[in-house]
C-alpha positions, -999 to 999 in steps of 0.1 A, spaced: 268 -432 333 286 -415 306 257 -390 300 259 -370 334 294 -367 329 290 -355 293 265 -327 306 288 -316 332 317 -314 304 290 -293 284 281 -271 312 317 -263 319 321 -256 282 293 -231 283 308 -214 311 340 -209 298 326 -198 266 304 -173 283 333 -161 304 358 -158 276 334 -144 248 313 -120 270 340 -93 270 346 -91 232 309 -93 224 300 -64 251 330 -44 235 314 -48 201 280 -37 212 294 -9 231 314 4 200 284 1 178 262 21 204 289 46 209 291 51 170 253 54 169 254 82 194 284 101 177 265 101 143 233 110 158 251 140 175 271 149 144 242 147 120 218 162 142 241 195 147 247 198 111 210 195 105 204 223 130 229 246 116 218 240 80 181 246 93 189 278 112 208 291 80 180 282 57 156 299 82 178 332 86 180 335 47 144 330 41 136 357 68 160 379 54 147 379 19 112 385 33 122 416 50 141 429 20 108 427 -3 99 459 -17 65 471 -1 34 469 -26 26 498 -45 -9 512 -36 -28 520 -64 -60 545 -60 -91 529 -70 -120 552 -79 -156 535 -73 -183 545 -96 -216 534 -101 -225 505 -124 -248 512 -153 -279 496 -150 -291 477 -182 -328 472 -195 
């Protein structure tokens, strides 16, 4: 007869634990999720800015390059060897 009473007591204990601990557990998971989103946004923005600056520097360096000097080439006949 004591077994059903122990099961009921265990069920009440589980329900009380779930009701008491659910809030802090969900709060911890929410905090971790928000920190992840904040880090993603922060470092993603920094990466975009750094990438844009590097791209602008590369494009500016390419446009400042001096044009190649044209050298005239004289085409002559090849000598034939016997």
